[in-house]
N, C-alpha and C positions, 0 to 999 in steps of 0.2 A: 257349468260353474267352470269350467276350461279346466285350468291349470289347479286350482283349488281341489276340485273333485278327482282330479288326477293323482294329487298330491296324497289325497284318502285312499286312493286306488292301491297305493302301496300301503295302505293303513297306518299312515302316519296321523294316525287320528287321536283325537283328545277333546276336552271341552272345560270351560269354566264356567262350574253350575254352584250356583248359591241358591240357598233357600233362608226365610228368615228362621227358619228353626233349626238349632242347632242340636243335631243327633249323630252320634253314633260314628263321626270318620276319625281315624286314629290319627296321632302326631306325624306318623311317616306321610301323610299329603296332606291332609287338611283338618277341618273342623265342622264343617256344614254340609249336613246331608239334603240333598234334593228329594223331591219326588219322585217316585220310580215311575214309569210308563205303565199305562192300566193294561194293557195286553201286548203279550209277544205270545207267537206262537209257532211251530214247527212243522214240517210238511213232509208226507210218505206216501208214496202210490202202491197199488196192489194191481195186479193183473194186467196192466195195460195191453193193449193190442195197437199191434204199429201196422203202417199202411202195406209192410209186405211182409207177409204171414211166416216166411222163414228166417226172420231176421228180428232181434230184439230192439227195442226203442231206446233213442239217447233223449232222455227226456230232461225238460225243463219246466219252470210254472212260473209264468206271469203275473205278478199282484196286482189287482187293482180296488180303487174303491169308488163306488157309486155316489158320486155327489148328489144330495136326496136335494138341490135347490134348482142346478140344471139339467139333472137325470142324465148325465152323463159320465164317462168314466174317466178316473185320474190315475193313472200309471203310479204306482207305488214300491212295487220292490219286484226283484227276479233272482230265481235260485241258480246256481250252477249247474251244470249239464251232469247227468248220471249217463255214463256212458254202457250201452249194450246189458242193459238191467230191465224186466218187467215190473220189478218190486222196487223201485228205486228209495232209498231214504236219503231226503235232502239234506244236504247240513246247512244251506242257509236257510234261516228263518226270518220272520216277521214281526216288526216292532212297530208300533202307531207313535206316532210325535204329538207333540201338544196341538199342530195344526189339523192333524185326523183324531181329534177326542174319540177314546172307544166307548161310544155310549151304545146303550140298546140297539139302538137303530142304525148303527153303523153297519151297511151292508159291503160285502167283499167277495169281488168274483175272481176264480181262478180258472186258469187257463193253461193247460200243460200242451205242449210243443214235442213233435220229435224233431230235434235239430240233426240235418244229416251229416254236419261238421260243426266245430267249437267255433267258427268264424259266425255261426248262422247265420248265413248267406241265405241258406235254403232251408227251410224248416214248415214241416205240415202239422196243420193242427190235429189234436187227438180228442181233445174233450174240455167240457169247463164244466165248473158248480160253484153256485152261490150260498151264501150264508150270511147271517148277522150275527153281531157279536152275541147278542141276546140267546141264539140259538146255540153259541159256544159255551156260553157260562152256565146256561141251564142244563147242558148235557152232563150225563154222568162221567163221573173223573174229567169233566170239561174236555171230552175229546168226542169229535165230531167225524162219523165216517160218510161221506159225500159220493154219490153216482155221477160220474163224467158222464156226460150227454154230448155226442156229436153233434154235427154242425145241424143235422136234420131234428136235432132233439127227440130223437127215438131209439137208437141204438146206442148202446152203453160201451165206453171204451174202457172201463174198469172204474177203480174208486180212488178216491184221495180223503187221506185222511189229517186231519188237522188237530193237534195237540196243543194245549197251552202251556206256555213254559214257565214251570215256576221254581225257584229257588228252592235249594235243600234234597229235592228227589230226583233217584237215578232216573235216567231214561231207559226202559226195559229193552236195550239194545245191545247187541253184541260188537265191541270193540274192533275185533279182529272181522267182524261181518263188513264194519264200515270201510275198514281199508283193503278188503279183499275185492268190495263191489267197486270201490270209488277210489282207485289209486291215484289220481291226480289231487284229491282232496283229503288231507289225514287228519282234520282238527275234529273234534267230536261235535260240536254243535256252533254254526254261527247265525245268528239273527241281525240284519241290518237294515236300516233303514236309508234309503239312499238319497234322500234331500234334506231329511231333518232329524231333529234329534228325538232320542227314546226317552230323555229326559225335558219335564217341563222345566223352562228357563224365562221363557218370553215375561212371566207373569211374576220374577224378581225384579225389584227395582234397582237391584245391584247390576245385573249383568247388561239389562236391555240396552243401556246407552252405549256399549262398549262390545259386548261379542253378541255373533248374530251367525244367522244361515248355518245351524248345526249338522253335522254329518256323522251318525251314528253307527256302529256295528257293535253286537253281543256275541258272546263266545261262551261256551261251557268247557272247562277242562279238567281232568281227575288230578288230586293231588297224590300224595304217596301212599297215604291211608286210604285210597280208592274211594274219597268222597269226590264232591265235583262242586267247583269254584264258578262264580260267575264274575266274566270280565268284561267290560265296556270299555271301549275306547270313542272319543269322542273329538272330532276335529271342528272347531270355528273359527270364522274370519273374525276379525278385529277393526273397529270404526277408525281404531287411532292409526291405519295405514294409509289415509288420506287426512283426517283432522289433523294429525301433528303438524304433517308437511305443509298444509295451508297457514296455520299458525305459526310455523315457522318463517315461512315466507312473508307473511305479513309483517313480522318483526324483524326481519333483514330488512325488508323494505322503509321500514320506519326509523330505522338506523342509522340505514346510509342516508334518507332522507334529511336526518337530524344532522348528520356529518356534513353534507353539503351546506346545509343552513348555516353552522358553525364556522365553515370556509368562507362563506360571504361574508360572516360578520366578522372576519379576521382585521377587518380596514384596508386600508390603503399600503399596497406592497409595492416595492421595487418591480420591473417590469420584469424581471428574469424571475422571480418567485410569483408574480401575476400570471405569467405564461404559465410557470406549473400548475398554479392553483387551478387555472382555468382548464387544463390537460386532466387533470384528477378529478372535477367534478364534469367533464365529459366522461370519464370510465365509470364514474359512480352511476351516472344518468344512464347509461347503457346497461347496467346490471341491475337498476331499479326498474327499465324497461322491460327487459327480459324478464324478469322478476312478475311482474304485472301481467305479462303474456303467459306467462305459466299458470299462476292463479286463476287467470280467466278461465285457462282451459281445463283446469282441475274442476272450479266450481260447476263445471256444464256436465260433468260425471253423476251420474245418479244410479241409484240400484247395487253395483258392487261394492265390495267392500275391501278390494285385494287387487295386487295386479301381477298377471300371470307372466310366467318368464317368456313369453314370447312377446312381452312388449319391454324387455328390460332396457332396450337401447332405444324407445322413443323418447325425444326429446321433453314433451309434454309431460311425461309420466318420470322421469327421472330423480326427482325429489321421493318418490313412493317407493317403500320398499318390495323386494319381490316375494311374492307369494307367503307375507307373514301370517300364523295360522297358531292357535293355539292348540296345545293338544292335552287330553287328560286320560289316563287310564284307570278306571276306577274298579277294584277287584273286591266282590262281595263272596264271603266262605260260610258255611253253617257253623252257627256258635261262635262266630266271631267279628272283631269289629272291622267295618269297611275301612278301605284305606284307597287312596288316591296318588297320582302321580303325575306331574305336569312338567308339561316342557313347551315350549317356544320354537317353531321353526320358521327360518327366514332365508332367505338369499343373503349370499355375502354382500353387505354394505359396499357398492362400489358405483364408480362413476363410468357406468356402460356405454352411455350416450358418448362421452368424450374419449373413451376408448383409452389403450393402454400401450400404446405403440413406444412411448417414451418412461414408461413405468406408472407407480403408482403414488398416492402421495408422500409417503415416505422415504422414496427415492428423491422424488422432485422438491420436496422440500429442504432436504438436505443439499442438493445442489443449489437450490434458490439462494439459500443463506449463504453458500459458500462465496456466491456470486456477486451478493448483494453490495459489497465496497466496492467492486468495481462500478456497479450501477450509480452507488451514490456520488462516486468522483465524475462519471459522464453527464450525471444531471445537476452537478455543483451541490450536492447536498450535503449535510451532517449524517453519518451514519450513526443511527441507534439500533441496538442490540434487540432482539426478540424482547429480552427482560424489560427494556427500559419502554420500549412499545406498549406492550401490557400494561405496566405501570402506568402510562398517560392515559389508557383506556379507562384503567381502575380508579383515577383519579376523578374524570371526567363524568364516569356513572355515581362515584361515590356523592361527589358535590350535587349534581341533578339530584339525587334523590334526598339529602341532607337540607339544600337550601331551601325547598317547598316544606318540608317537615319543620324546619326550625321556624320559618315565617308562621306556620301553622299552630303552632306550642306556643309561639309569643302570644299570637291572638287568643288563644286559649288562657294564658297568664293575665291578659287583661280584663278577660272576660270573668273569671275569679276573682279580680280586684275588683269589678265594678260590683259584683254580687257580695262582696267582703265575705268570702270564703275560705278560711285560713287553711283549711285542710286541700281545698282546690288551688291554692296560692302555691302551697308546698308541691304538691304532684307536679304541676305543671311547671314549676321552676326545676323541678329534680328531673323531669324529663328534658326542659329545654336545655340543662347546665349539659347533661349526657351529650345529646348531640351536637351543642354548639362545641363542645370541646372534641370530640371524633372530628367535627369539620376542621377546627383548628390543626389537630393531627395530623388532616391528610396532607394539608397545605404547607408542612414544615420539609417536606421533601425536597432535597436539593435538585432534585430535577426540574421542579417548578420554578425556582429562582435562573437556573442558567436558561431553560426556555424562554423565561422573558428577556432576556438580555438576548437572547436570539433572534428572539420575534423584533425587539427593538433595533437590532443591527439590520432588518431586513425591510425597515423602512426607507421609502427612497430617497437619495440622499446620503445616507448613512454611512461614515467613515469613522472608525476609531480613532481615540487619539492615538495608542501605541501605533499604530498602522501608518497615521499622518504624519510622524517623527521619522518611522524608518519600516521600509516593507520586512515584512515576517511570512517565510512558508505558511500555505496553509495544507495542513497535514491533516488526513484522514483518522478522526479520532475512533479509538477502537471500543471494543464491550469489554465487560467485566466490572470488576469492583464490587464494591459493597451496595446495597441496596439504596441509601440516600448521595451517593457519589455521582459526580457528574459523567453522563454520558461521553464527555469529551475526552480525547487523548492529550494532556495538558503540554503545553512548550514549557522548554526552562523559563523558570523567573515570572511565570504569571499566574494570576489565580484563573480557576475554571473559568468563571463566569467572562472574563476578559479574553481567554482563549477563545468560547465558542465566538463572542462577539467579530472578532480579527476573523476565524475562520470564515464565517458566516458573510461578512462585509466583504472580502475579496470573493465571495462566490456570487453575492447577490447585485451589487452595482456593476453589471457587466460593460453596461455603455460607458462608465464614468472612469473605468480603466482601458491602457492600452493593452495590446495584444498577450494574453497569458499562454504561457509556454508550459507543458508537462515538464515536470521535472522528477527525478529520482524518486525523491520523498512526497511529492502530492504535485499541486500546481502552484506556479510560482507567479507573483504578481510583479509587472515591469513596474515603470516608474509611474506614478499617480496623479492624476489631475489636480490641481487644487482650484480649479472652477468650479467643482460640485460643492454645494452648500453643506456647511457640518453642523450636526444637529446636537444639541445638547447632549453632554455625557450621561449615560445612564447611571443612576443612582441605584447602586447594588444594595445598601439600606433599606430604600423605601418600600422595598416588599416586605422585610421583616416587619416594618412598622406598620405595614397595613394587616397583615395577620394579628400583629399582637393588639391592633387597635379593638380586634374581636372578642378578644381575650378580657380586654380593661372594661369593655362594654357589659359582657357579661357579669365582670366583678360589680360592676355599679347597680346593675338590676339587682344581683342577688343583695346587695347591701340594703338598696330600697326596699326588699321584700324584708327582709329581716328588721328592718327600723318599724316598718309598717307592722308587722306581727306582735313586735316588743309592746307599742304605744297601744296595740288592742288590748294586750293582755296585762296592760299597766307593770310591764315588768321592768326593773332599774335599766339605763341604758348602759351598753356594753362600750369599749373602748378602742379597737381594732380601727386600722385605718378606713377600710371600708365602710366601717361606720360613720367615721368621722365625713367622709364623702356624702353620706346620704343623710346626714346633720344639716351638710351645707344648703342640702337640696330642701328637704322638708322645712325648715327653718323659714322659709320664704314661702311655701306654699302647704299646708297643714290642712289642706280640706280634701278632696275624694282620695282615695286610694288609684283610682284609674289614671285620674288627673296626673298625680305624681309621679305614677310609673310610666304611662304613655310616653313623655320625650326621651327617657333612656330605651322604653322597647323599640321604639322607632328608630333610634340612633343605632342599635346594635342590628335593626335589619338592614339598612342602611350600608353599614360597612360589612355585613355578610353579601349582601347583595354586589357591591366592590369588589372584593376582596373574589370572588366567585368569577365575574366577568371578566378581571384579569387573568386568570389562572387557567378560565377555559379556553381563552383565548392562547395562553402560552401552550396548551396541551394539544390544542387543535393545529398549532403551528408544529408540534413535534409530528402528530399523525400525517401533515401534510409533506413534511421531509420522509416520512415512511413511505407514505404510499406515491410520491413522486420518484424515489429510488425503485419502485417496485413494477413501475409500467415497463411493458403490459403482464410480464411474469405474475405479479404479485396477484394483480385483480384475476387471472385466469385460475391462482391455485385457490383463491380465498372463495370462488364459484364452486372448485370442483369440491372443497373441503365443507361447503356448506352442503351439497348435495350428500355426501358421505354420513355427514353428521345428522341429516336429516333422517335417512335410512335407519341410523343405529339408534336415533333417540325414538322413532315408533317401535321400534323392536323392545326396546329397555321398557320405556312407557306400557308397551303391552303387559310384558312380564312382570313388572313392578305391580301393576293393577291386579292382575291374577293373582299373585302372591298375597297382596294384602287381602282380598276378598275370602281367600281362601282361610287365613289366618287370625280374623276378626275375633273370634274366641279364644286363640290361644295367648295366653297371658304371657308364656314362657318367648314367643316368638315378636309380640310388641313390646315387650322389656327389651329384646335383642334390634328391635328395630330402632327404638329411638336412642337406645344407649351408645349402639356401634353401629349402627345399618346392616346392608344387606350385600352377600356377594352375589355380582350376577355372572357367571360361567357360561362363554362362549364357545364353544366346540366346533371347530372349523375344520372341512375335509377338503380343502383346495392345495392342488398339487403346487409343488414350487416349480412350475415349466411352463413356458410361454405365458399367454395373457393370465393365465390364472395367478403369476405372481404379480403382477399389478394390481389383482382383485383384493391379493393378500395384504400388500403395502397399503393399497387404500383403506382397507378394514383394520388394519393395526390402528392406523392413526384415528380413524372413525370412533372404534371402542377406547383408546386412549382420551380420546376427547369427553367422554362420557364420564370422566372423573369428575369435571366441574359442573356436573348437573345435581342439584337438588330437589328432593321431593318433598311436599308438605300436604299434609289430610286436613281438608276444610270441611266446614261443614255448608251442605249444599241450601241454598233460601229454600227450596220446595223440592218436594220429590218428583216433579216433573222429568221425565229423560233426559231432557237437554237441560237443563240443569244440575246433570251428574255426570255431565261430560269432561274429562279431565282437560286443564286450562295450562297453557304454556305461556309463561312470561319471562321477561329478562333481555340478556343480549347476548351476542357472540362470548362464549366462554363463560359466562354467568346465568344460565338457564334455570328457572325453577318450573317444574311441573305441579301444578296442583290437583289433587285427587278429593273429588266432592264427593260427602257418605251423607245417606240421609240422616234426618235430625235424630230418630232412635238410635240407628247405629253408631252416631258419632258419640254421643253421650255416653256409650258405655267404652270407650278409649283411654288409657292414660292421660292424667293432666298434661302430661309434657309434650304428647301429640296435639291434646287440643288447643292448646298454646299457641301452636305453629311454629312447633321446634323443626329448624329442618335436617331432613332424612337423607342419610348418604349411602351411595350405593359403590361397591366397589367390581368395577368392571376386570374380567380378567379374561385374556382369550389363549386359548391352546389349540396349536394346527397339526395336525398329521395329514398328508398326503395319500390317500388309500389306490386311487386310480391307476391305470395303466400310465398315465403321462409321470406319475408320481415314479413308477418304476425306472423310465428313462431318466429322469431327473436323480434320483439316488445312483445311477452308474454313470451316466456320462454328465451330468450338470451340478448344480450348486442348492446344497439346502440349509444352509448357514441363515438365511431369512428366517426359517423355519424353528432352527434352534437356538437365534437369540429372542425371538419371541416366546417361546415356550420356557427359556432361562427367567426372563425378565417377568414374565407373569408367575411362574412359582414363587419369585420372590415376593410378590405383592399379595399371593393368596397365604404365603406362611407368616407375613407381617398382620394380615386380617385376622388369623386365628390367634397368633397371639395378644392382639388388641382384644379381641372376642375371650379369650380364656381369662384376662386381668380384669374385666369388667362384667362379665355374665356368667353363673354359674350353668356348668355344663349339663345340669339337670333341666334348664330350658331347651334343650335340642333336641330333637324328634329321637325316637326308639329306634330299632333296627333290630332283626333277627340276628343280621352279622353285626356282632360286637367287636368287630376290630377298632383298636384305639387311632383315634383321629392322627394321632403325631406320628405313629407308625406307618399310616396313610400318607403323610405328607414325606417322609423318610423314604417312602418307596418311591412315591413319585419324585423327588428328589435326584434317586438315582436313575429314574429311568429319563428323566429330562438330558441328564449328562451320559448316557451312555449312548455308544454308536451302533445303532441299532435299526435296520430298514424297516420302515411302515410300522413305528413302532405303538400300534395301537394300545397297547397298556396306558399311556400316558392321558388318551382320552378317557379311557375305564374308569382310572384312578381317579382323575379330575371330577368327572361326571359324580362319582359316588362320594368325595369328600363334599362337592355343593351340594348333595341333597341331606349329607349329615349335618351340614354348617345352616339348614333353613335358607338356601340359596335359590335363586331363580336360575333354571337350567335355559340353554339355547343351544341349537345345533343348526349348523349353516353348512349348505356348499352352492357351487354356483346358483342353481337355482332352487335349493332348498327342493328337491325332488327324489332321484335315484339313491344318491349317495347318503343324503339325509335320512331317507327314509328306510334304508338296511341298517344304517347305526339306530335310530329310534326304535325299529321292530327288534332289534336285537337287544338294545338295552332292555325293553318292556319285558321280554321271555326271560332275560337273566335276573329281572325284579320278582317275578313271577316264580321263578325256581327258589330264589335267595330267599326272598321274604315270605312265601307264601307255600312254599312245597310242592310247586309242579312236579308231576312224575316226569322222573326221565325219560321214559317212552313216548311222553307227549310234548316234550321240550322242542323239538324235530317238526310235531305236527303243527304245534301252535305258530311255531314261527312259519313255516307253509301257509298256514289259513290267514296270519296277519298280512303274508306278501303277496298272496295268489290272485286277486282278483282286481279288476277296476270296478267302479262302482256304476250304477245308471248316470249317474251324474256327469260321467265322461263321455255322454254321449254329445257328438258335435265336433268339431276337428281342431287339434292344435297339433304343433310342430315343436321339437326341442330338440338341439345337439347329442344332450347326454340321453335321451329316451326313444328316439324316433318319431315315429308319426303313427297316432292312432286316428280312425276315421268313424265315421258314422255308426251306430251300433254294431261295434268289433270290438267288445270287451278282450283285453289281451292280457294273458297269464304274464305274471314278471316272476316267473323262479330263476332267479339267476342269485348268484351268493358273489363275497368279495375274492374268494378262493377261486371259485368258476373264471371270475373275470381275469384273474391275476394270472393264471395258467394261461387263459387266450391271450391273454397280452403278452406274456412271455412268449409264446411260440411266433406270436407275430411278430415279435423282435427279432427273435433267432431266424426265422425266414428273412427279414429285410435284410440283416448281416450276412446272409448267406448270399443273398441275390447281389446285395452290394461288392460281397468279394468277386463273385462270377463276374461282375461288370468289369471291375477294374482290372482282373486277370484277361478278360477277352480283350480291351483295350489296350494293354500292354504287349499283347503277344499281336 
């Protein structure tokens, strides 16, 4: 599994498990209880005989399952090596996943080897034994003692003891004996399955389409009262790693193709604007072609559900998040309710293929906006601020949604009239009125009017009346002002619309003007040639009349419906003006309702279509000017932003689905979900040094863009896995993720959610660099980026809690053993954010704690979601065991060692990563290193480097 299982090798393992049976999971983590594995067992050997009589063996056990159909061995698990011990007690046990259901006929083969060294490059066979699950279950105390047979099948090489692992019973093992005999392994009991989950989840209709290829480990740790807890970690891949980016690519292409079509439909433009249009369309065509190639490459990939870190700079995979996995730690204690803790691990969303030589998105966008005005001068365009560009996109999107909806509702109104259905008529009219009023309100924006005049001025041969009388300077308009204010900076004595026309006229009819020279205030036109034909002046009031006609048509329809209903019920006629209008119509046509309504409805639809076409061209012209000013930097930045957002949304969708699945039976959580939304806390461990600064700048923008994403929970058409796959729809800046649920589950949700209420997510990002590069950055570099990010997102988190406390009772939040007040935690977090302290990991600890207390979604990231991420996740898990489940302090370090100790069998294969070095075939590597050790090593290396530099300088000057 390449990086995914190496990822688990650091035991960053979790799961997203659900069953239709809601039993026993506490509010700390979730409420749905999955089935437990049927069989788990531990291993121990006695009286092993080594090849050399004068030495004790370094024993390990390979576990294989005999396939009953093919009569072949399938490797299943492997224990750790116990050095120099003829009676080894293995801390690594075995668990059977759903792929190998532990039926009575299941046959297991245990093979014991004497490993000469930990690399296992040279090992000798000691003996083997086989047994069936039925033998184990029938045995007294469910314990088997088997004789190990040598290769000739005659000599005994010792015995092996197989004991079924059962919750609530303490092993008859001396803990001190374990520590003494196996110094490199300090945890009490580990049961692991290298390839699959120890929990049956594939049969669950909720998890199949999203989470797959689980890997599980199981431990037993001692509590402060000398009892045992069972801890399971499970990691799974998420199909959204590929499905979300592929859907986004399709939406990106469709949006850009629509933009190209809109540009074609602008009509005839002056040569200057026509050339710019062609260049912009060529740029869009290049992006579409590139995205088509990427999507075609992604469609070829089958099997795996994640992108390993060794492929992070591969172009065909740049939209795919790095190492996206779900992690769950489930804790089972005797006589206590089960609890589980979820986290999503993913590489920092960043454009690795495009590189970070010039920084990341945050820096590039700031520089681009600062230089955009000069671009507009160079390309002879009107400068529109990002706010006005976003407004133009919003108007286009709103119109494209409302126009077909109005047409459909108008047809429904006619159908109700044809059926003489008064209730149907009232309902259809109400919906039609609401949508038409919304449509008219959208068109009343001053930006639409000014853009219409700008487009009129861009037609061939246009010259404004004022310009014809006297030349005026073409100044660059500035951004700012109210939402409905024209985006163009005004010239004294002229209306905003006239200013746009004058500015545009000077810029677009290049061939009809004499040479233009750059002046201090802008571009100064010289004498105008009167030979150019002068178009009719633009009527500024025409647009107001057009959209007002839509409202008047609607009033006519309303009046007619009221008149028809009054006649039907025999009520006396009313006298308002709109009723008088209806009288005029019906007095000459007292026949069928539909016949009387049809002309009015038709006129309404025609007016809506006419207005929409004009407004659509105007807004397209605004976007054309913005795109023309952006060549080529704006298009490159948009591609980079698309890449980063794709990775970020994949992770968020994964976390949202996991959290919703876990909380389907939690009424408090569902109430919080639709009233306020969820907080999504991204923990980043990137340094503010070298390329990772660019990664952090990318990540900041990508996480910020998630604020405009909404989720909806829908009812699946069927229970087929394909119909349960989350769907993405919308456009850039306004995406919606639909999460289908089976009908039985969907019907249990609150009405607000079933009605399709948009569900919000509030992403917050906290970053604290922890590696040796951060040490250099804090001593010699700049960490202002990290400080600004933490301060900004603290304010967002604080605002979210304020909103939550006003709308949702705090009783809806999960209960924890540590009952520190959330307000107090926020105050502490705020103090840490402003405190100047090196590698202040308290920020991450407190932010993570607040997130869990607020029912939020937890994410942890570093460059590749491997080493640094695993250190953070395992430490957090052990802290949760200590604080929430009374893990004995004597076992804290042992538990931490155990979670960080070994790679799993899934790591067999070769991978290479700058963070972790290289692991080759069949060489499990121990990963016992800690942040403090890393810090000490890096500090020593830094001191050595400084000394050598000083010596070099002294030698040079001597």
